C-alpha positions in Angstrom: 24.7 -44.8 -34.3 25.3 -44.0 -30.6 22.1 -44.6 -28.7 21.1 -43.6 -25.2 21.6 -45.9 -22.3 18.3 -45.1 -20.7 20.0 -43.6 -17.6 19.2 -40.0 -18.3 18.7 -38.1 -15.0 17.3 -34.7 -14.3 18.7 -34.7 -10.8 20.6 -31.6 -9.9 23.4 -33.4 -8.2 25.1 -36.1 -10.2 24.4 -39.5 -8.6 21.7 -38.0 -6.4 18.4 -39.6 -7.3 15.3 -37.6 -6.4 11.8 -38.9 -6.3 10.7 -40.2 -9.6 7.4 -41.4 -11.0 7.7 -44.7 -12.8 5.8 -44.2 -16.1 3.4 -42.3 -18.3 0.8 -44.1 -20.4 -1.2 -43.0 -23.4 -3.8 -44.7 -25.6 -5.8 -43.7 -28.7 -8.6 -45.1 -30.8 -9.1 -43.0 -33.8 -9.9 -44.5 -37.3 -8.6 -42.2 -40.0 -6.0 -40.5 -37.8 -2.2 -41.1 -37.7 -2.4 -42.8 -34.3 1.3 -43.4 -34.1 2.1 -39.7 -34.3 -0.7 -38.8 -32.0 0.8 -41.3 -29.5 4.3 -39.9 -30.1 3.2 -36.4 -29.1 1.1 -37.8 -26.2 4.1 -39.6 -24.6 6.3 -36.7 -25.5 4.0 -34.6 -23.2 4.5 -37.2 -20.5 8.3 -37.4 -20.8 8.7 -36.1 -17.2 7.1 -39.3 -15.9 9.9 -41.4 -17.2 13.1 -40.8 -19.2 14.6 -44.3 -19.6 12.7 -45.8 -22.5 9.8 -45.2 -24.8 7.5 -47.4 -26.9 4.4 -47.4 -29.1 2.2 -50.3 -30.2 -0.3 -50.0 -33.0 -3.0 -52.2 -34.5 -4.5 -52.1 -38.0 -7.2 -54.6 -37.0 -5.3 -57.6 -38.0 -1.9 -57.4 -36.3 -0.1 -55.5 -33.6 3.2 -53.8 -34.2 5.5 -52.5 -31.5 8.5 -50.2 -31.6 10.4 -49.4 -28.4 13.9 -48.5 -27.4 16.0 -46.9 -24.7 16.2 -43.1 -24.3 13.9 -40.1 -24.5 10.8 -40.1 -26.8 12.6 -37.8 -29.2 15.6 -40.1 -29.3 13.7 -43.3 -29.8 11.3 -42.1 -32.6 11.7 -40.3 -35.9 9.8 -40.4 -39.1 11.5 -43.7 -40.1 10.5 -45.4 -36.9 6.9 -44.1 -37.0 6.2 -44.9 -40.6 5.5 -48.7 -40.2 3.2 -48.1 -37.2 -0.1 -48.0 -39.1 -3.5 -48.6 -37.8 -6.4 -47.1 -35.9 -5.5 -48.0 -32.3 -2.3 -47.2 -30.4 -0.8 -47.5 -26.9 2.3 -45.6 -25.9 4.5 -45.6 -22.8 7.5 -43.8 -21.3 9.3 -45.5 -18.5 11.4 -45.1 -15.5 12.5 -48.3 -13.6 12.3 -48.7 -9.9 15.5 -50.6 -9.7 18.7 -50.9 -11.8 17.0 -52.8 -14.6 17.3 -50.0 -17.1 17.5 -52.2 -20.2 15.9 -52.4 -23.6 14.2 -55.7 -22.6 12.3 -53.8 -20.0 10.8 -51.2 -22.2 7.0 -51.1 -22.7 4.4 -51.7 -24.1 4.5 -55.4 -23.2 3.1 -58.0 -25.5 1.3 -61.3 -24.8 -1.0 -63.8 -26.5 -4.7 -63.9 -25.7 -7.4 -66.5 -26.5 -8.3 -64.6 -29.7 -5.3 -62.5 -30.5 -2.7 -60.3 -28.8 -2.6 -57.8 -26.0 -0.2 -54.8 -25.8 -0.1 -53.1 -22.4 1.3 -50.0 -20.8 1.4 -49.6 -17.0 1.9 -46.8 -14.5 2.0 -47.8 -10.9 3.2 -50.6 -8.8 1.5 -53.8 -7.6 1.9 -55.1 -4.1 0.8 -58.7 -4.5 3.0 -59.7 -7.4 4.1 -63.0 -5.8 0.5 -64.1 -5.3 -0.2 -63.2 -8.9 2.8 -65.1 -10.2 1.6 -68.2 -8.3 -1.7 -67.8 -10.1 0.1 -67.5 -13.5 1.9 -70.8 -12.7 -1.3 -72.4 -11.6 -3.1 -71.4 -14.8 -0.4 -71.9 -17.3 2.1 -74.3 -15.8 5.9 -74.1 -15.9 6.1 -73.2 -19.6 5.3 -69.6 -19.1 3.9 -67.7 -22.1 4.5 -64.3 -23.4 7.2 -62.0 -21.9 7.4 -63.9 -18.6 8.6 -66.8 -20.6 11.4 -64.7 -21.9 12.7 -63.9 -18.5 10.8 -60.8 -17.4 10.4 -60.6 -13.6 8.0 -57.7 -13.2 4.4 -57.0 -12.4 3.6 -55.6 -15.9 4.5 -58.9 -17.5 2.5 -60.8 -14.9 -0.6 -58.6 -15.7 0.0 -59.2 -19.4 0.2 -63.0 -18.8 -3.0 -63.1 -16.8 -4.8 -61.2 -19.5 -4.0 -64.0 -21.8 -6.9 -66.0 -20.3 -7.3 -69.6 -21.2 -7.4 -70.4 -24.9 -9.7 -73.4 -24.5 -12.4 -71.1 -23.2 -12.1 -68.6 -26.1 -12.7 -65.7 -23.8 -12.9 -62.1 -24.9 -10.2 -59.8 -23.6 -12.9 -57.6 -22.0 -14.2 -60.5 -20.0 -10.8 -61.7 -19.0 -9.9 -58.2 -17.8 -13.0 -58.1 -15.6 -11.8 -61.3 -14.0 -8.1 -60.2 -13.6 -8.4 -56.6 -12.6 -10.0 -57.3 -9.2 -7.1 -59.6 -8.4 -4.5 -56.8 -8.7 -3.5 -55.0 -5.5 -1.6 -51.8 -5.3 -1.6 -48.9 -7.8 -2.2 -49.3 -11.5 -3.3 -47.1 -14.3 -3.4 -49.2 -17.5 -3.8 -48.5 -21.2 -4.0 -51.7 -23.2 -5.3 -53.0 -26.5 -6.0 -56.0 -28.7 -6.3 -55.9 -32.4 -9.8 -54.2 -32.3 -10.3 -52.5 -29.0 -8.6 -49.9 -26.7 -9.0 -50.4 -22.9 -8.1 -48.3 -19.9 -8.3 -49.2 -16.3 -7.5 -47.6 -12.9 -7.2 -49.3 -9.5 -9.9 -48.9 -7.0 -8.0 -46.3 -5.1 -7.1 -44.2 -8.1 -3.6 -43.6 -6.8 -2.1 -42.7 -10.2 -4.0 -40.3 -12.5 -5.7 -41.4 -15.7 -8.0 -39.3 -17.9 -10.3 -39.7 -20.9 -10.3 -37.2 -23.8 -12.4 -36.8 -27.0 -10.8 -36.4 -30.4 -12.6 -35.3 -33.5 -12.4 -38.9 -34.8 -12.1 -40.9 -31.7 -10.9 -41.1 -28.1 -7.7 -40.8 -26.1 -6.6 -41.8 -22.6 -3.6 -40.4 -20.9 -1.8 -40.2 -17.5 -2.3 -36.4 -17.5 -4.6 -33.8 -19.0 -1.5 -32.0 -20.4 -1.1 -34.9 -22.9 -4.7 -34.5 -24.1 -4.0 -30.8 -24.6 -0.9 -31.5 -26.7 -2.8 -33.8 -29.1 -5.9 -31.6 -29.4 -8.2 -33.8 -27.4 -10.8 -32.2 -25.2 -10.9 -33.4 -21.6 -14.0 -35.5 -20.9 -13.4 -36.8 -17.4 -11.2 -38.9 -15.1 -11.2 -42.6 -15.5 -12.9 -43.6 -12.3 -11.2 -45.7 -9.6 -12.2 -49.3 -10.2 -13.4 -48.6 -13.7 -12.6 -50.4 -17.0 -13.2 -48.4 -20.2 -13.7 -50.2 -23.5 -13.5 -48.3 -26.8 -14.2 -49.9 -30.1 -16.2 -49.6 -33.3 -19.4 -49.6 -31.2 -18.3 -46.6 -29.2 -17.3 -46.2 -25.6 -18.5 -48.5 -22.8 -17.7 -48.7 -19.2 -17.7 -51.5 -16.6 -16.9 -51.4 -12.9 -14.6 -54.2 -11.5 -14.3 -52.7 -8.0 -15.9 -50.3 -5.7 -14.2 -46.9 -5.7 -12.2 -46.0 -2.5 -10.3 -42.9 -3.7 -6.8 -42.3 -2.4 -5.1 -40.1 -5.0 -1.4 -39.6 -4.6 -0.8 -36.2 -3.0 2.8 -36.1 -4.3 1.4 -35.7 -7.8 0.4 -32.2 -6.7 3.7 -31.6 -4.9 6.1 -32.6 -7.7 5.3 -35.4 -10.1 2.7 -34.0 -12.5 3.2 -31.2 -14.9 2.1 -27.9 -13.6 -0.3 -27.5 -16.5 -2.1 -30.7 -15.6 -5.4 -30.9 -13.7 -6.0 -33.8 -11.3 -9.5 -34.4 -9.9 -10.5 -31.0 -11.3 -7.6 -29.2 -9.5 -4.9 -27.2 -11.3 -1.5 -28.6 -10.2 0.0 -25.2 -10.7 -2.6 -23.5 -8.5 -2.1 -26.2 -5.8 1.7 -25.6 -5.8 1.3 -21.9 -5.7 -1.1 -22.2 -2.8 1.4 -24.5 -1.0 3.9 -21.7 -1.3 1.4 -19.2 0.2 0.6 -21.6 3.1 4.3 -22.1 3.6 4.8 -18.3 3.9 2.2 -18.1 6.5 3.4 -21.1 8.5 7.2 -20.4 8.2 7.8 -16.7 7.7 11.2 -15.1 7.8 12.8 -11.7 7.1 14.5 -11.8 3.8 15.3 -9.8 0.7 14.5 -12.3 -2.1 12.6 -15.5 -2.7 14.2 -17.8 -5.3 13.1 -21.2 -6.5 15.1 -24.3 -7.1 14.3 -24.6 -10.8 12.0 -25.7 -12.1 10.0 -27.8 -9.6 10.2 -25.2 -6.8 9.0 -22.3 -9.0 5.2 -22.3 -8.5 5.6 -22.6 -4.7 8.3 -19.9 -4.7 5.9 -17.5 -6.6 3.2 -18.3 -4.0 5.6 -17.7 -1.1 6.7 -14.3 -2.6 3.1 -13.2 -3.2 2.0 -14.1 0.4 5.1 -12.7 2.1 5.6 -9.6 0.1 9.2 -10.5 -0.4 10.3 -10.0 -4.1 10.6 -13.0 -6.3 13.8 -13.4 -8.3 15.4 -16.0 -10.5 18.7 -16.4 -8.6 19.7 -19.7 -10.3 20.1 -20.5 -14.0 19.5 -24.1 -14.9 21.0 -25.8 -17.9 17.9 -27.6 -19.3 19.9 -29.7 -21.7 22.0 -31.5 -19.1 20.7 -34.9 -18.2 23.2 -37.6 -17.4 26.6 -36.8 -18.8 28.0 -39.7 -20.9 31.5 -38.2 -20.6 33.2 -39.1 -17.3 34.0 -35.9 -15.6 37.5 -35.1 -14.2 38.0 -34.8 -10.5 37.8 -31.1 -10.8 34.5 -31.1 -12.6 33.1 -33.8 -10.3 33.8 -31.6 -7.3 31.7 -28.9 -8.9 28.7 -31.3 -8.7 25.6 -29.2 -8.9 27.1 -26.6 -11.1 26.8 -28.9 -14.1 23.1 -28.1 -13.9 22.7 -24.9 -11.8 24.7 -21.7 -11.7 24.0 -18.7 -9.4 23.3 -15.2 -10.7 25.9 -13.5 -8.4 24.7 -10.0 -9.2 21.2 -11.0 -8.0 22.0 -12.9 -4.8 25.3 -11.3 -3.5 24.7 -9.7 -0.1 21.0 -10.8 -0.1 19.1 -12.7 2.5 17.5 -15.5 0.5 14.5 -17.7 0.9 15.2 -20.8 -1.3 12.0 -22.8 -2.1 12.1 -26.4 -3.1 9.4 -29.1 -3.4 10.9 -31.8 -1.1 14.0 -33.0 0.6 15.0 -36.7 0.2 18.6 -37.4 1.2 19.5 -33.7 1.5 22.7 -33.9 -0.6 21.3 -31.6 -3.3 20.1 -29.0 -0.9 23.4 -29.1 1.0 25.4 -28.5 -2.2 23.0 -25.7 -3.2 23.3 -23.9 0.1 27.1 -24.1 -0.1 27.0 -22.8 -3.7 24.8 -19.8 -2.8 27.1 -18.9 0.1 30.1 -19.0 -2.2 28.2 -16.7 -4.5 27.9 -14.1 -1.7 24.5 -14.8 -0.2 24.2 -13.2 3.3 21.7 -15.7 4.6 20.1 -18.8 3.1 16.7 -19.9 4.5 15.4 -23.1 3.0 11.6 -23.6 2.7 10.0 -26.9 1.5 6.5 -27.1 0.1 5.9 -30.6 1.4 6.2 -32.1 4.8 9.3 -34.2 5.7 9.5 -37.4 3.6 9.9 -40.3 6.0 8.4 -43.3 4.4 9.0 -45.2 1.1 6.3 -45.5 -1.6 5.1 -48.8 -2.8 2.6 -47.4 -5.2 4.7 -46.1 -8.1 7.2 -43.5 -6.9 10.9 -44.4 -6.6 12.1 -42.8 -3.4 15.3 -43.5 -1.5 15.2 -46.3 1.0 13.8 -45.4 4.5 17.3 -45.5 5.9 18.5 -42.9 3.4 15.7 -40.4 4.0 17.3 -37.6 6.0 14.0 -36.7 7.8 13.7 -40.2 9.1 16.6 -39.9 11.5 17.0 -36.2 12.1 14.8 -33.4 13.5 14.2 -30.2 11.5 16.9 -28.3 13.4 19.3 -31.2 12.8 18.5 -31.2 9.1 19.0 -27.4 9.0 22.5 -27.8 10.5 23.3 -30.7 8.2 22.3 -28.5 5.2 24.3 -25.5 6.5 21.2 -23.3 6.2 20.3 -20.4 8.5 16.8 -21.8 8.9 14.6 -24.6 7.5 10.9 -24.8 7.3 8.5 -27.4 6.0 4.8 -26.9 5.1 2.5 -28.8 7.5 0.6 -31.9 6.4 -2.6 -30.0 6.9 -1.4 -27.0 4.9 -0.3 -29.2 2.0 -3.6 -31.1 1.9 -5.6 -27.9 2.2 -3.7 -26.5 -0.8 -5.0 -29.3 -3.0 -8.6 -28.5 -2.0 -9.3 -32.2 -1.7 -10.4 -34.0 1.5 -7.5 -35.8 3.2 -9.4 -39.1 3.3 -9.4 -39.1 -0.5 -5.6 -38.7 -0.7 -2.7 -41.0 -0.1 -0.1 -39.3 2.2 1.8 -42.5 3.0 5.3 -41.1 2.2 4.8 -38.4 4.8 2.7 -40.3 7.4 3.4 -44.0 7.0 -0.3 -44.6 6.7 -0.7 -46.9 3.7 -4.2 -47.2 2.3 -3.5 -50.5 0.4 -2.1 -53.6 1.9 1.6 -53.9 1.3 2.5 -57.6 1.7 1.0 -60.6 3.5 -2.4 -59.0 3.9 -1.5 -56.3 6.3 -2.1 -52.6 5.9 0.9 -50.7 7.3 0.3 -47.7 9.5 2.9 -46.0 11.7 5.3 -48.9 11.6 8.3 -49.9 9.6 7.0 -50.9 6.2 7.9 -54.4 5.0 10.1 -55.0 2.0 8.2 -56.2 -1.0 9.6 -57.8 -4.2 10.6 -55.6 -7.1 7.2 -55.0 -8.6 8.3 -52.4 -11.1 7.0 -51.9 -14.6 9.6 -53.7 -16.6 8.6 -56.2 -19.3 10.4 -58.5 -21.7 13.8 -60.0 -21.4 15.3 -60.7 -24.8 12.5 -59.9 -27.3 13.8 -59.3 -30.8 16.3 -56.5 -31.5 16.5 -52.9 -30.0 14.9 -50.4 -32.3 13.3 -53.0 -34.5 9.5 -53.2 -34.6 8.1 -56.4 -32.9 5.2 -58.0 -34.7 2.8 -60.5 -33.4 0.1 -62.1 -35.5 -3.3 -62.9 -33.9 -3.2 -65.9 -31.6 0.6 -66.1 -31.8 2.4 -66.9 -28.6 4.8 -64.1 -27.7 7.0 -66.6 -25.8 9.5 -69.1 -27.2 11.2 -69.0 -23.8 14.6 -70.6 -23.3 14.1 -70.3 -19.6 11.0 -69.5 -17.6 11.0 -66.2 -15.8 10.2 -65.8 -12.1 9.3 -62.9 -10.0 12.2 -62.3 -7.6 
């Protein structure tokens, strides 16, 4: 059977990587329910947050079983794969890597031994003090690293999992160990993890990445986005608070606070990352994006005949722009939703077509028209440049590009994979220079103030670092970066195990079993 290689991409231009969230997490505690299938549909709803690998761990109260593989959720799981995953607790994950480590060994959930059993963990975010944490792991456990670190993993998720192992001589409960470990983690993290009896969820003190709690008829669910709760029929209860640890077991739901909340939610979730049918901090993402379009129309008006979106991420803002400006909205581009990364090497002729593999213009709609083309962001500019050229070839009289976020000038260290700062087109060019580079008749960005206002949230409760360079969490060496070149930090992605069992085969750990029989100790690079 031919399997996916985990390099599926939804970028419009082949080889042109856009901003990408790292992961989606989902957890469920529901005795009497088919928790594996609930989790399947939960991570299916979170597929946009990661398309490289998918995994589900379940517990029946005595042992944890994990199944994970490369590819989309629908490619990894079928009835045969889900059938062995029995139990009343489950954790699911869909992943995108921050670097080139797109391998089966790096799929989640991660596994590790604890003082009294096993932990399975899914992580969305990015830690900024991984080296310090790795030093702590070595201090506590010595050179013979346990769990997935011992199998060669070099990522922050494996480090968290190792630290949650506690010290077996003390016989600590996972809940108590988590309360000791979570305050040590710096950066962004939304976690869903479990042992044989309990489901846990935790969110960093800044609440950078979203995480929500939902109520099922027979239990509870946690998820990266409210849309996943909707899909499984769970009613939204509330956000997991920044700095909060949730504990769900046979005694019900309990909450403990491991850090004081200092909210800095990621504004880019509203711009692009989250599903439009999700609500973050009580705000509809679709409504926020539509309002961004309306603000953009007021701030950057132009005489034109049609407003068209770059499908699909630019659609809500394009609708808002059309409503505010009075310019008719039209679908001027048709997207092939089934093209990810082609596994067939294109010929030189096809390669030159580039963007047409995924987008094709409706000539009868755009020919002779002055167009406002609305997109959510510009990273390198290659996609927009190809798009402008294609629209002109299709007969557009004018092409005016409008962007529903400010210029992206800074990298993200909290869970979004952007291009490097040197590759960000807005970092070295003015708006007029970018316009000329794209070949557009005009270019307009929304203002930072306008974007923030569209979310209806106070600016001080949002992270805008990728636009401003003002990082709310220290990056490396204890410094908080603001308005200066951000330092390079080690790869602190979300990749786990190196060499655990066989792809596509469930991994089973008995209580108190050590997940590591390492041939060589791993090290954070």
